Short mmCIF file of the C-alpha atoms (twelve columns), coordinates in Angstrom:
data_MODEL
# 
_entry.id   MODEL 
# 
loop_
_atom_site.group_PDB 
_atom_site.id 
_atom_site.type_symbol 
_atom_site.label_atom_id 
_atom_site.label_alt_id 
_atom_site.label_comp_id 
_atom_site.label_asym_id 
_atom_site.label_seq_id 
_atom_site.Cartn_x 
_atom_site.Cartn_y 
_atom_site.Cartn_z 
_atom_site.pdbx_PDB_model_num 
ATOM 1   C CA . MET A 1   -6.114 93.810  81.583  1 
ATOM 2   C CA . GLU A 2   -2.820 95.233  80.354  1 
ATOM 3   C CA . SER A 3   0.147  93.593  82.065  1 
ATOM 4   C CA . LEU A 4   2.352  95.659  84.328  1 
ATOM 5   C CA . ALA A 5   5.885  96.626  83.320  1 
ATOM 6   C CA . THR A 6   8.634  94.066  83.785  1 
ATOM 7   C CA . CYS A 7   12.186 94.421  85.059  1 
ATOM 8   C CA . SER A 8   15.345 93.439  83.192  1 
ATOM 9   C CA . LYS A 9   17.566 90.637  84.475  1 
ATOM 10  C CA . PHE A 10  21.020 91.185  85.997  1 
ATOM 11  C CA . HIS A 11  23.855 88.810  85.020  1 
ATOM 12  C CA . GLU A 12  27.053 90.614  86.117  1 
ATOM 13  C CA . TYR A 13  28.153 90.770  82.486  1 
ATOM 14  C CA . PRO A 14  30.302 93.731  81.303  1 
ATOM 15  C CA . GLN A 15  27.293 95.493  79.783  1 
ATOM 16  C CA . ASP A 16  25.286 95.234  83.027  1 
ATOM 17  C CA . ASN A 17  25.016 98.253  85.313  1 
ATOM 18  C CA . GLY A 18  24.368 97.355  88.952  1 
ATOM 19  C CA . ASN A 19  23.073 100.770 89.954  1 
ATOM 20  C CA . THR A 20  20.680 100.951 86.996  1 
ATOM 21  C CA . PHE A 21  19.366 97.460  87.705  1 
ATOM 22  C CA . LEU A 22  18.817 98.173  91.408  1 
ATOM 23  C CA . THR A 23  16.925 101.386 90.664  1 
ATOM 24  C CA . GLU A 24  14.789 99.630  88.065  1 
ATOM 25  C CA . PHE A 25  14.098 96.677  90.381  1 
ATOM 26  C CA . GLU A 26  12.968 98.929  93.226  1 
ATOM 27  C CA . SER A 27  10.616 100.767 90.856  1 
ATOM 28  C CA . PHE A 28  9.328  97.386  89.697  1 
ATOM 29  C CA . SER A 29  8.781  96.354  93.336  1 
ATOM 30  C CA . THR A 30  6.870  99.532  94.104  1 
ATOM 31  C CA . LEU A 31  4.727  99.089  90.998  1 
ATOM 32  C CA . HIS A 32  3.834  95.540  92.051  1 
ATOM 33  C CA . SER A 33  3.402  96.547  95.718  1 
ATOM 34  C CA . LEU A 34  6.134  94.136  96.825  1 
ATOM 35  C CA . SER A 35  7.632  96.704  99.206  1 
ATOM 36  C CA . GLU A 36  4.431  96.654  101.260 1 
ATOM 37  C CA . PHE A 37  5.325  93.170  102.501 1 
ATOM 38  C CA . ASN A 38  8.322  94.350  104.505 1 
ATOM 39  C CA . LEU A 39  7.473  92.355  107.641 1 
ATOM 40  C CA . THR A 40  9.053  89.219  106.230 1 
ATOM 41  C CA . ASP A 41  10.580 90.493  102.951 1 
ATOM 42  C CA . LYS A 42  9.833  87.108  101.415 1 
ATOM 43  C CA . ARG A 43  8.116  88.445  98.301  1 
ATOM 44  C CA . MET A 44  10.778 91.121  97.768  1 
ATOM 45  C CA . LEU A 45  13.616 88.609  98.141  1 
ATOM 46  C CA . ALA A 46  11.874 86.066  95.913  1 
ATOM 47  C CA . ALA A 47  11.408 88.647  93.155  1 
ATOM 48  C CA . PHE A 48  15.025 89.784  93.465  1 
ATOM 49  C CA . HIS A 49  16.246 86.186  93.297  1 
ATOM 50  C CA . LEU A 50  14.271 85.543  90.089  1 
ATOM 51  C CA . HIS A 51  15.808 88.600  88.409  1 
ATOM 52  C CA . LEU A 52  19.396 87.399  88.864  1 
ATOM 53  C CA . LYS A 53  21.112 85.228  86.260  1 
ATOM 54  C CA . GLY A 54  24.557 83.795  85.587  1 
ATOM 55  C CA . PRO A 55  27.398 84.946  87.884  1 
ATOM 56  C CA . ALA A 56  25.061 87.263  89.809  1 
ATOM 57  C CA . LEU A 57  22.771 84.340  90.670  1 
ATOM 58  C CA . THR A 58  25.789 82.306  91.785  1 
ATOM 59  C CA . TRP A 59  26.798 85.184  94.067  1 
ATOM 60  C CA . TYR A 60  23.307 85.381  95.589  1 
ATOM 61  C CA . ASN A 61  23.114 81.631  96.184  1 
ATOM 62  C CA . SER A 62  26.478 81.746  97.965  1 
ATOM 63  C CA . LEU A 63  25.191 84.192  100.595 1 
ATOM 64  C CA . SER A 64  24.466 82.827  104.045 1 
ATOM 65  C CA . ASP A 65  20.869 82.271  105.143 1 
ATOM 66  C CA . GLU A 66  21.326 85.045  107.681 1 
ATOM 67  C CA . SER A 67  22.400 87.498  104.971 1 
ATOM 68  C CA . LYS A 68  19.370 86.570  102.877 1 
ATOM 69  C CA . SER A 69  16.934 86.909  105.778 1 
ATOM 70  C CA . ASP A 70  15.895 90.481  104.950 1 
ATOM 71  C CA . TRP A 71  15.891 92.776  101.932 1 
ATOM 72  C CA . LYS A 72  17.912 95.539  103.581 1 
ATOM 73  C CA . SER A 73  20.899 93.223  104.125 1 
ATOM 74  C CA . VAL A 74  20.773 91.853  100.580 1 
ATOM 75  C CA . ARG A 75  20.519 95.366  99.168  1 
ATOM 76  C CA . ILE A 76  23.606 96.496  101.095 1 
ATOM 77  C CA . LEU A 77  25.595 93.443  99.980  1 
ATOM 78  C CA . PHE A 78  24.527 93.929  96.354  1 
ATOM 79  C CA . LYS A 79  25.592 97.580  96.395  1 
ATOM 80  C CA . GLU A 80  28.947 96.716  97.966  1 
ATOM 81  C CA . LYS A 81  29.672 94.210  95.208  1 
ATOM 82  C CA . TYR A 82  28.144 95.792  92.110  1 
ATOM 83  C CA . VAL A 83  27.721 99.520  92.780  1 
ATOM 84  C CA . ASN A 84  30.158 100.903 95.372  1 
ATOM 85  C CA . PHE A 85  33.210 98.924  94.304  1 
ATOM 86  C CA . CYS A 86  35.374 101.831 93.075  1 
ATOM 87  C CA . GLY A 87  38.866 101.509 94.473  1 
ATOM 88  C CA . HIS A 88  38.054 98.451  96.589  1 
ATOM 89  C CA . GLY A 89  39.826 95.151  96.077  1 
ATOM 90  C CA . ALA A 90  39.681 92.556  93.340  1 
ATOM 91  C CA . ASN A 91  36.202 93.488  92.153  1 
ATOM 92  C CA . ALA A 92  37.303 97.007  91.270  1 
ATOM 93  C CA . LEU A 93  40.365 95.611  89.489  1 
ATOM 94  C CA . MET A 94  38.163 93.247  87.494  1 
ATOM 95  C CA . HIS A 95  35.844 96.037  86.336  1 
ATOM 96  C CA . SER A 96  38.816 98.270  85.568  1 
ATOM 97  C CA . GLU A 97  40.315 95.533  83.393  1 
ATOM 98  C CA . ILE A 98  36.980 95.071  81.620  1 
ATOM 99  C CA . PHE A 99  36.892 98.818  80.928  1 
ATOM 100 C CA . GLN A 100 40.418 98.820  79.517  1 
ATOM 101 C CA . ASN A 101 39.654 95.883  77.187  1 
ATOM 102 C CA . LEU A 102 36.429 97.290  75.731  1 
ATOM 103 C CA . SER A 103 36.424 97.705  71.953  1 
ATOM 104 C CA . LEU A 104 33.836 98.141  69.221  1 
ATOM 105 C CA . SER A 105 32.927 94.664  68.026  1 
ATOM 106 C CA . SER A 106 31.602 93.694  64.620  1 
ATOM 107 C CA . GLY A 107 27.835 94.140  64.537  1 
ATOM 108 C CA . GLN A 108 27.780 96.441  67.577  1 
ATOM 109 C CA . SER A 109 26.409 99.929  66.990  1 
ATOM 110 C CA . VAL A 110 28.665 102.912 67.662  1 
ATOM 111 C CA . GLU A 111 26.003 104.352 69.980  1 
ATOM 112 C CA . ASP A 112 25.900 101.141 72.024  1 
ATOM 113 C CA . PHE A 113 29.692 101.142 72.382  1 
ATOM 114 C CA . TYR A 114 29.600 104.808 73.405  1 
ATOM 115 C CA . CYS A 115 26.980 104.102 76.108  1 
ATOM 116 C CA . LEU A 116 28.963 101.112 77.374  1 
ATOM 117 C CA . ILE A 117 32.131 103.206 77.728  1 
ATOM 118 C CA . TYR A 118 30.192 105.988 79.448  1 
ATOM 119 C CA . GLU A 119 28.384 103.702 81.916  1 
ATOM 120 C CA . LYS A 120 31.479 101.706 82.873  1 
ATOM 121 C CA . GLY A 121 33.522 104.885 83.126  1 
ATOM 122 C CA . LYS A 122 30.991 106.476 85.464  1 
ATOM 123 C CA . LEU A 123 30.903 103.371 87.668  1 
ATOM 124 C CA . LEU A 124 34.684 103.516 87.970  1 
ATOM 125 C CA . ALA A 125 34.614 107.296 88.546  1 
ATOM 126 C CA . LYS A 126 36.746 107.864 85.444  1 
ATOM 127 C CA . PRO A 127 37.228 111.499 84.366  1 
ATOM 128 C CA . GLU A 128 35.797 112.352 80.961  1 
ATOM 129 C CA . HIS A 129 39.185 112.640 79.274  1 
ATOM 130 C CA . GLU A 130 39.912 108.992 80.158  1 
ATOM 131 C CA . MET A 131 36.537 107.872 78.825  1 
ATOM 132 C CA . LEU A 132 37.163 109.915 75.675  1 
ATOM 133 C CA . SER A 133 40.578 108.323 75.189  1 
ATOM 134 C CA . LYS A 134 39.161 104.829 75.729  1 
ATOM 135 C CA . PHE A 135 36.298 105.426 73.293  1 
ATOM 136 C CA . ILE A 136 38.690 106.503 70.545  1 
ATOM 137 C CA . SER A 137 41.248 103.747 71.145  1 
ATOM 138 C CA . GLY A 138 38.480 101.126 71.197  1 
ATOM 139 C CA . LEU A 139 37.411 101.943 67.637  1 
ATOM 140 C CA . PRO A 140 38.766 100.099 64.571  1 
ATOM 141 C CA . GLU A 141 42.055 101.601 63.451  1 
ATOM 142 C CA . GLN A 142 40.823 103.703 60.537  1 
ATOM 143 C CA . MET A 143 37.880 105.084 62.532  1 
ATOM 144 C CA . SER A 144 40.165 105.790 65.470  1 
ATOM 145 C CA . PHE A 145 42.607 107.686 63.245  1 
ATOM 146 C CA . PHE A 146 39.781 109.745 61.719  1 
ATOM 147 C CA . VAL A 147 38.266 110.670 65.100  1 
ATOM 148 C CA . ARG A 148 41.638 111.456 66.683  1 
ATOM 149 C CA . ALA A 149 42.602 113.680 63.748  1 
ATOM 150 C CA . GLY A 150 39.490 115.778 64.342  1 
ATOM 151 C CA . MET A 151 40.688 116.497 67.908  1 
ATOM 152 C CA . PRO A 152 37.275 116.131 69.625  1 
ATOM 153 C CA . GLN A 153 36.965 118.089 72.857  1 
ATOM 154 C CA . ASP A 154 34.390 115.821 74.508  1 
ATOM 155 C CA . MET A 155 32.559 112.500 74.218  1 
ATOM 156 C CA . GLN A 156 29.676 113.912 72.178  1 
ATOM 157 C CA . ASN A 157 32.007 115.320 69.526  1 
ATOM 158 C CA . ALA A 158 33.917 112.033 69.412  1 
ATOM 159 C CA . LEU A 159 30.673 110.118 68.881  1 
ATOM 160 C CA . ALA A 160 29.657 112.458 66.046  1 
ATOM 161 C CA . SER A 161 33.067 112.020 64.381  1 
ATOM 162 C CA . ALA A 162 32.903 108.233 64.767  1 
ATOM 163 C CA . LYS A 163 29.480 108.127 63.107  1 
ATOM 164 C CA . MET A 164 30.810 110.315 60.295  1 
ATOM 165 C CA . ALA A 165 33.778 107.956 59.811  1 
ATOM 166 C CA . GLU A 166 31.379 105.010 59.708  1 
ATOM 167 C CA . ALA A 167 29.240 106.771 57.090  1 
ATOM 168 C CA . TYR A 168 32.339 107.282 54.920  1 
ATOM 169 C CA . GLY A 169 33.137 103.564 55.094  1 
ATOM 170 C CA . TYR A 170 36.076 103.618 57.497  1 
ATOM 171 C CA . ARG A 171 34.639 101.025 59.859  1 
ATOM 172 C CA . LYS A 172 36.756 98.006  58.906  1 
ATOM 173 C CA . HIS A 173 37.302 95.260  61.463  1 
ATOM 174 C CA . ASP A 174 39.478 92.995  59.294  1 
ATOM 175 C CA . GLU A 175 42.312 95.429  58.679  1 
ATOM 176 C CA . SER A 176 44.023 98.297  60.451  1 
ATOM 177 C CA . VAL A 177 45.795 101.477 59.483  1 
ATOM 178 C CA . ASN A 178 47.815 103.576 61.905  1 
ATOM 179 C CA . ALA A 179 48.633 107.254 61.720  1 
ATOM 180 C CA . ALA A 180 52.200 106.565 60.607  1 
ATOM 181 C CA . GLY A 181 50.914 104.879 57.474  1 
ATOM 182 C CA . LEU A 182 51.530 101.199 58.247  1 
ATOM 183 C CA . PHE A 183 49.086 98.643  56.836  1 
ATOM 184 C CA . LYS A 184 48.442 95.200  58.312  1 
ATOM 185 C CA . ASN A 185 45.885 92.596  57.332  1 
ATOM 186 C CA . LYS A 186 44.746 90.230  60.113  1 
ATOM 187 C CA . PHE A 187 45.142 87.280  57.778  1 
ATOM 188 C CA . HIS A 188 48.466 88.427  56.369  1 
ATOM 189 C CA . ASP A 189 50.145 86.004  53.951  1 
ATOM 190 C CA . ASN A 190 53.914 86.299  54.292  1 
ATOM 191 C CA . ARG A 191 54.373 84.733  50.873  1 
ATOM 192 C CA . ARG A 192 52.659 87.499  48.947  1 
ATOM 193 C CA . THR A 193 54.596 88.828  45.959  1 
ATOM 194 C CA . ALA A 194 56.325 92.198  45.878  1 
ATOM 195 C CA . ALA A 195 53.799 93.366  43.288  1 
ATOM 196 C CA . GLY A 196 50.923 92.586  45.644  1 
ATOM 197 C CA . GLN A 197 52.621 94.438  48.482  1 
ATOM 198 C CA . ASN A 198 53.155 97.489  46.277  1 
ATOM 199 C CA . THR A 199 49.455 97.459  45.413  1 
ATOM 200 C CA . GLU A 200 48.593 97.486  49.115  1 
ATOM 201 C CA . VAL A 201 50.927 100.423 49.703  1 
ATOM 202 C CA . ARG A 202 49.262 102.394 46.911  1 
ATOM 203 C CA . ASP A 203 45.821 101.566 48.305  1 
ATOM 204 C CA . LEU A 204 46.945 102.679 51.734  1 
ATOM 205 C CA . GLN A 205 48.334 105.949 50.430  1 
ATOM 206 C CA . GLN A 206 45.021 106.645 48.710  1 
ATOM 207 C CA . GLN A 207 43.106 105.869 51.930  1 
ATOM 208 C CA . ILE A 208 45.320 108.207 53.959  1 
ATOM 209 C CA . GLN A 209 44.875 110.964 51.371  1 
ATOM 210 C CA . GLU A 210 41.094 110.551 51.535  1 
ATOM 211 C CA . LEU A 211 41.181 110.660 55.330  1 
ATOM 212 C CA . SER A 212 43.315 113.801 55.280  1 
ATOM 213 C CA . GLU A 213 40.903 115.520 52.890  1 
ATOM 214 C CA . LEU A 214 37.929 114.596 55.071  1 
ATOM 215 C CA . VAL A 215 39.653 115.898 58.196  1 
ATOM 216 C CA . LYS A 216 40.556 119.119 56.376  1 
ATOM 217 C CA . THR A 217 36.939 119.548 55.257  1 
ATOM 218 C CA . GLN A 218 35.715 118.889 58.786  1 
ATOM 219 C CA . LYS A 219 38.040 121.548 60.226  1 
ATOM 220 C CA . GLU A 220 36.982 124.072 57.546  1 
ATOM 221 C CA . MET A 221 33.327 123.450 58.407  1 
ATOM 222 C CA . LYS A 222 34.066 124.063 62.097  1 
ATOM 223 C CA . SER A 223 35.971 127.249 61.230  1 
ATOM 224 C CA . ASP A 224 33.116 128.558 59.054  1 
ATOM 225 C CA . LYS A 225 30.605 127.779 61.805  1 
ATOM 226 C CA . SER A 226 32.714 129.647 64.384  1 
ATOM 227 C CA . SER A 227 32.951 132.674 62.079  1 
ATOM 228 C CA . LEU A 228 29.187 132.773 61.613  1 
ATOM 229 C CA . GLU A 229 28.554 132.495 65.352  1 
ATOM 230 C CA . ALA A 230 31.096 135.198 66.305  1 
ATOM 231 C CA . PRO A 231 29.405 138.481 67.474  1 
ATOM 232 C CA . THR A 232 29.753 141.475 65.162  1 
ATOM 233 C CA . ALA A 233 31.844 144.284 66.635  1 
ATOM 234 C CA . ILE A 234 29.925 147.571 67.134  1 
# 
């Protein structure tokens, strides 16, 4: 017989979403008929306990026996800590700090980073312009410059621009370029010769020129699309 669907584990890591996990766990419980045993809640609580890992498991184990005596109490406590924390105490500050420190890491897909920003932003009730700003600033410097230059109006446009920048080879985690034209290598050797530094400046100027041409092309494409979509006057 085909096995029933499983439920993901919850660790309390930055990528974890408390509300998503709780919804998924309750669907899992319904599927396995665990919610029918609500006289003692033992099966429901046991299943919940087995789906917690890391810091979340430590939190659960620290609850009093009275708090863990029924599912309703545990559910309320879980939501207070991992779902309804916006604007409340140290937990909200911790998640806000996590949000502010998010950045696209090497090996992480742009789509995954986008979803992480969106989920954490929604949990913290961030307006879209703040999530948009955080998404752009969390990209590597050349990608960030490319996306910002395109002046995206929303998250979807920013994601499309970021993927375009990645396709053009501007996803570089070992070096950074800012809009003012400064170049820094993470492993900068202060003893490099003047000739080597001049070579870097020329390379940087070429990169900025290429970026500018791409941004110009992108804007022209948007302008042409707007002209085609504009209604013809009668």
